[in-house]
N, C-alpha and C positions, 0 to 999 in steps of 0.2 A: 609583191615587194618590188620597188623600183631600184634598180642597180645602175650606178654610174661608174665607168672605168676611166681613170685619168692617167695619162702618160706624159710625164714632164721631166725636165732636168732640175736637179737640185744643185748644190754648189760643186765646183770642180768637175763638172761633166758627169756626175753620178745620175743615172737614169732611174726614176721611180715609177713603178707600175702599181697603181693602187685601185682597189675596188671598194666602193662605198655602197652599202646596203641600207636603204632608207636613211641616207645622210650619215651613217656611222661607218668608220673605217673597219673593213672586214678582212681584207688581204693586203699585203704590202710586200713587194719584191724590189730590192735594190740591185742595180747592175753597174759595176765599176766602169769608168770611162776606158774605152779601148780594149776591153777584155770580154770575149764572148764565152759563154758557158759551153761545155762539151756535152751536156746532158741531151740525149736523143740522137747525137751524131752516130753515123754508121761508118765503121772502119774495116779495112782488111787487116786483121790482127794476126799475130803469130804466137803460138803457145810456147812460153819459155820453160815452164815446168808444171808438173801435176803433183799435188800433195794429197795423197789418198786418205790420210788420217783425218783431214778436214773436208774431204770430198769436194775439192776445188782445184781449179787450174789458175795459173797466172798468165795473162795475155798481154803482150806489148802492142801498143798502138802508136799513133803519130807522136813525134817528138820524144820517143823513148818512155812514154808514160806506161807504167805497169798497172794492169787492172785485175780485179778479182772476178773470176767466173765460176759460180757454183755448178758442179757437174750435173745436178738435177735440172739445170736450165738448158743443158745440151740436148735438145730435141730437134731432129731434122735440120742439122746445121748445114749451111751452104759453104762448102770448101772452095777456096780460090787457088789452091796449089795442089801438087801431087799428093795423093793419099795412099799410104801403104798398108795401114791397119784399119780394121773396122771401127775400133773405139778411138776416142780422142787421144792423141799422143803428142809428146814434145816435138816441136818443129812444124806441126800442122798450121796451115794458113786458112783462115776462115773469116766470114763476115760476122762482126759483133756490133751490138748497139749499146751505147752507154745508158744504163738504167738508173744509175745513182751517181751523183757527184761525189768527189772526195769529201768525207765528213770527218772533221777533226784529224785524228791520226790514221784514219782508214782510207785505203786506196779507192778509186772509183770502181764501181761494179759494172760489169757488162753482161749481156745475154746473147745467145744465138737465136732467141725468139724475137725476130725483127718485128717491130710494130710501126705501121704507117697510119698516122692519126688524121682524121678529118673532123668536121663539125658534127657529123651524124654517125660516122662509122670508123672503126679501127680495124685495119687489115693486119693479121698476124700470121707468122710462118710456122710457129711451133705447134700450137694446139689447133688442129683442123676441125673445129666445131663452130657453130654459131651461138653466141651468147647474147643475152639481152640485159640491159641495165635494170637493176632491181627497182629503180625509181620510175620506170615506165608503168603507166596504168594498164590494167588488164585488157581493155578494149584496144589500146594502142599496140600492145604486144601482139594481140591476135591479128590486127590489120597488117602489121609489119611482117609477121610470119607468112601470111598468105602472099604478100608482095614478093618476098624473097624466094618463095617456092617457084615463082615464074621466071626467075633470073637464071642465066647460065653462069654458074659460079666457078671461079678458079679453085684448084685444090689447096686452099689456104683457109685459115680461120677468120672469123669475122665477129666483131663485137658491135652491137647496135647500141648507140649512146642515147642518153635521155632526150637530147635535142631532136632525135629522129621521130619522136612521138607526134610532133606537130608539122613535120616536113611533108611536102608534096612528093609523090612518087618520082617525078622527073628530076627533082633536086637530089634525091637519094641515089638515083641511077647515075646521074652526072658525077657525083662525088665518088661512087664506087668505081666508075671507069677511070677517073683520075688516079685513084689509089692503085688500080691495076696497072696503069702505065708506069708508075713508080716501081712497082714490084717487078715488072718485066725488065726494067732498066737494071735493077739489082741482080737478078738471076741470069741475065743474058749479056750484059756489058760490064757491070761492076766486077764480076769475077775475073776479068782480065787486067784489073788495075794492079799496080805494084804493091807489095806488102807494106804495111804501116801507113798507107794513104787513107785519107778521108774520102769516101765515095759519095756520101750524102750528108750535108750539114743540116741540122735541125733549124727550124725557124727561130728568129730572135724570141727570147722568152716572153716579151710583151705581146707578140702575135699569137703565140701558143695560148697565152692567157685569154685573149679575145676569142680564140677558137673554142676554148672550153667553157665560155660563158653560156649561161642558160638564155636562149633566145627570147623567151617570153617575158623574162624579168629584166633583161638588159635594155635600159632606156636610152643611154647615151654613151658615146666614146669621145672623150675630150683630150686634146693636146694643144699646147701653145707653141709648138715648134713646127715650122713649115716643112722641114725635111722629114720629120716623123709622120706628119700628116700625109705626105705623098706616099711614104712606104706603107702606111696603114691603108690608104685608099687603094693602092695597087693590089694589096693582099685581099681586101674585101671584094674588089671587082673580080678577082680570080676565084676565090674560095667561099665567100659569103656575100654574094651580091644582094641578097634579100635584106642585109643589114646595113647597106650603104648609107641610108638616110639617117642612121644613128651617129655617124661620124661628124664631128664639128671641130673647126679650128678656132680656138679661143684667142681673141685679139685685144682684149682690154689691157693696155700697158700700165694703167693706173693701179690696177689690182691684179697682180700675177695669179696664175691658176693655183700655184701651191699655197698662196696666201688665202685665196677664196675658200679653199678646202681645209685650211689650217693643217696642211700636210706635215710640216716640220714639227708642230706640236703633237700631232698624232704619232709621229715617229719617236719623239722623245718619250711619250707615255708608253709606247710599245717596247721600249728598251729599258724602262724602269723596272726594278724588282718589285715595287709595291703597286698594287692596283686597288683603288678605292671603289667600293660598291655603294649604291644609292642608300642603302640602309645604314651606312656608317661603318659597316664591317669592311675588311680589306683582305686581299690576298698577298702573299709573298711568294714570288716565283724564283726559284734558284736552280739553274742548270748546273749539273756536275759532269764529270767525264763520262760516267756510266749511265746516268739517268737524270730526270728532272724532278725536283721536289717542290710541291705547292702546299703552302700552309694557309688555312682559313682562320682568320682571327675576328673576334667580335668587335674589336676596335671601339668606335664611338657609338655603336648601336645601343640604343636605350632599351633595356629589357622590359617586357611587359609583365603582366601578372602571371601569365602562363609561360614559364621559362622554356619548356620543351617545344611549345608552339613557336616561340621566337627563334629557337635554334633550328627548327625545321625550316622556317622561312629563310633564315640566313644561309643555310646549306643549299637550299634550292636555288637561291639567287647566285650563290657562289658557283654552283655546278654549271649554270647557264653561262656565266662569265668565263669560267675555265674553258669550256668548249670553244668559245669565241677566241680566247687568248691562244689556245693551241694552234688554231688556224692562222691568226694574225702574226704570231711570232714564228710560225712554222716549226713548232716543237715536235719532236718525234722520238721514236724508241720507247723506252719504259718511262712512265710518269706515275709518281706516287702522290696522292692527295690526302692530306691530313685535315679532314673536316672537323667542325666543332663537335665534341663528343655527343653521341646519341646513346640513350640508355637502352633502347629496345632494338633487338636484332631485326625486327620487321621494318623499323624506320630506316635502318641501313639498307635493307633490300629495296625499299621504295625509292630511296635516293639513287641507288645503282640503276634502277629502271629508268628514272628520270634522266640521268646522265646519258644513258644509251639513246634516249630520244633526242637529246641535244646534239650528240655526236653524229646523228644521221644527216645533219645539215652540212657536215664537212665534206668537201669534194674529195679529200684524201681519205683513205681507208683508216678509220679509227674505231677503237673498241674499249668499252668499260668491261674489264675482265671479271673482277670479283672484289670483295672486301676481305682484307686479311684479319687474322685473329686480333690484331692490335687496332683494328678499326680504320686502317688505311685503304683507300680505294686505288686499285691497280688499273691504269690505263695504258694502252699502246696506240701508237700512230705510225703509219708507214713513213719510212725515211726515203726521201728522193733528192732533195736539195738542201743546201745549207740553211741553218736557222737565220732568222732576221738579224740576230746579234752577230753571228759570224759574217753575214753579208755586210753589215755596217762596219765591222772592223776591216774587212777587205777593201771597203770603199774609203777608209780613213775618216769615218764619222764617229 
């Protein structure tokens, strides 16, 4: 699969970060002009209060922002101020990292499990074990385990990402050393910062996206802005030098980059409630306050002689499209899908298994849970940042 990532400005300074997989828009993030996301930032926060009945604390960070901290996430916290009690208490000052942006009416979430992310590795402070991406092949995992056994590791956790499977040992060690330097800064210097200050800002979202791209499938990184080109070039030189040759500055003024990739049309389609399928069937996607509802309709699909076979094909086509739409629109939380009615329980189960296969391609954690007694499929997808619709509203689109 050939992937192209384009980073360009839309109207009014809105930055668009788009990933195309085999020429089809697969991911899209909109960043409002002059407003940076706090996702991934690390702060010295102060515990304002602890609510035991929901097993959570509320922590204040920069600019008076109050964040939600699940108590189950408080493992090996790094305290930055005087500590009188063994357990977390009101008034405690500690390092926290924003793990989820504010979503609708919910406050941002933070964690004391600090994660420092690289292309190949993620260094974590909470769970001190070495984990491996489930997408690594067996021989790659074996090779990497032997390699890490020869390293002198800090007493922290480590997650070995999918990209590590094709990496050279010296590339992995160089990145590990860089992450260790950041960790030492946090535990040795950042603890002396004043409360509520940001001690480490995350990379701009488009750089984080590049970092998370699969190396073997990423063909090209395109931008038509000279300033963005320089920022990306400096980032690649420092953290992804092996991908430098993939970066290109697009210069054709007669055909803007966003027009070449029909980005505005792709955005319009991704914000529409209705999604047409090749068969003539269509989806209706309706986000609500509590969950997202997706309805599968036969639409213009001409039924063949075998009605159940036609329904099976429509539902399979819909399942594949739904998995793609969850990723494109960044839908999360609880999703209920009303497929075209299937008569047999085994047909429902087969569709559930098919959906699970499609969801495996999603970089975010997503799952097809079950079919309800009413024939609705239950899906969940991890919440991390705003939906595309929320991003568009924030950007005035």
